[in-house]
C-alpha positions as CSV (number, residue, x, y, z in Angstrom):
1,M,86.9,-29.1,-166.1
2,A,86.5,-26.8,-163.2
3,S,83.2,-26.9,-161.4
4,L,80.9,-23.9,-161.4
5,S,81.8,-23.0,-157.9
6,E,85.5,-23.1,-158.7
7,S,84.9,-20.9,-161.7
8,I,83.0,-18.4,-159.6
9,E,85.7,-18.5,-156.9
10,Q,88.4,-17.8,-159.5
11,E,86.4,-14.9,-161.0
12,V,85.8,-13.4,-157.5
13,K,89.5,-13.6,-156.8
14,R,90.4,-12.1,-160.2
15,R,88.0,-9.2,-159.6
16,T,89.4,-8.6,-156.1
17,Y,92.9,-8.4,-157.5
18,E,91.7,-6.0,-160.2
19,A,90.2,-3.8,-157.5
20,M,93.4,-4.0,-155.5
21,M,95.4,-3.0,-158.6
22,D,93.1,-0.1,-159.4
23,Y,93.4,1.1,-155.8
24,L,97.2,0.9,-155.9
25,K,97.4,2.7,-159.3
26,S,95.2,5.5,-157.8
27,Y,97.5,5.6,-154.7
28,Q,100.5,5.7,-156.9
29,G,99.1,8.7,-158.7
30,Q,98.4,10.4,-155.4
31,V,101.9,9.7,-154.2
32,E,103.4,11.1,-157.4
33,E,101.3,14.2,-157.0
34,A,102.3,14.6,-153.4
35,I,106.0,14.1,-154.3
36,G,105.6,16.8,-157.0
37,E,104.2,19.2,-154.5
38,F,106.9,18.4,-152.0
39,R,109.6,18.9,-154.6
40,H,108.1,22.2,-155.5
41,G,108.4,23.2,-151.9
42,T,112.0,22.1,-151.7
43,H,112.8,24.1,-154.8
44,A,111.6,27.2,-152.9
45,F,113.8,26.2,-150.1
46,Y,116.8,25.8,-152.4
47,H,116.1,29.0,-154.1
48,A,115.9,30.9,-150.8
49,S,119.1,29.2,-149.7
50,A,120.9,30.1,-152.9
51,E,120.1,33.8,-152.3
52,N,121.0,33.8,-148.6
53,V,123.6,31.2,-147.8
54,P,126.4,32.9,-149.8
55,H,126.2,35.7,-147.2
56,W,126.7,33.4,-144.3
57,Q,130.1,33.2,-142.8
58,G,131.8,30.6,-140.7
59,E,130.4,27.2,-139.7
60,P,126.8,27.8,-140.8
61,G,127.9,28.6,-144.3
62,K,130.2,25.6,-144.5
63,A,127.7,23.2,-142.9
64,H,124.7,24.2,-145.1
65,E,125.9,22.7,-148.4
66,P,126.4,19.1,-147.2
67,I,123.2,19.2,-145.2
68,S,121.3,20.5,-148.2
69,G,122.8,17.9,-150.5
70,N,122.0,15.1,-148.0
71,L,118.4,16.4,-147.7
72,R,118.0,16.3,-151.5
73,Q,119.4,12.8,-151.7
74,M,117.1,11.5,-148.9
75,I,114.0,13.0,-150.5
76,D,114.8,11.6,-153.9
77,A,115.7,8.1,-152.6
78,T,112.6,8.0,-150.4
79,A,110.3,9.0,-153.3
80,D,112.0,6.6,-155.7
81,G,111.8,3.8,-153.2
82,L,108.2,4.3,-152.4
83,L,107.2,4.5,-156.1
84,Y,109.3,1.4,-156.9
85,E,107.5,-0.6,-154.1
86,I,104.1,0.5,-155.3
87,S,105.0,-0.5,-158.9
88,R,106.3,-3.8,-157.7
89,E,103.1,-4.6,-155.8
90,I,101.0,-3.7,-158.9
91,A,103.1,-6.0,-161.0
92,Q,102.6,-8.9,-158.5
93,I,98.9,-8.4,-158.5
94,R,98.9,-8.2,-162.3
95,R,100.6,-11.6,-162.4
96,K,98.0,-13.0,-160.1
97,I,95.2,-11.7,-162.4
98,E,96.9,-13.2,-165.4
99,E,97.2,-16.6,-163.6
100,R,93.4,-16.6,-163.1
101,Q,92.5,-16.0,-166.7
């Protein structure tokens, strides 16, 4: 049977992990909100591009589409990667909490 001090120590650790998990969940929500706002801004960019780029001639017109596509892929990959890492960290902390119960 665990001593009182060991029980207290385990409870302190569990609560610390719960606080960390709450913080990460809050951060995750803020990141999701920021990504949403950023994507809204990129939609405005793509809309403006769709109206103007067809009138471009020569190299600028040819170069725009691949650059625009690469930009979209980088944004999506970065956002997905960040959210994945936050979720992974939350899962690790959740396992630590479960181990202490």
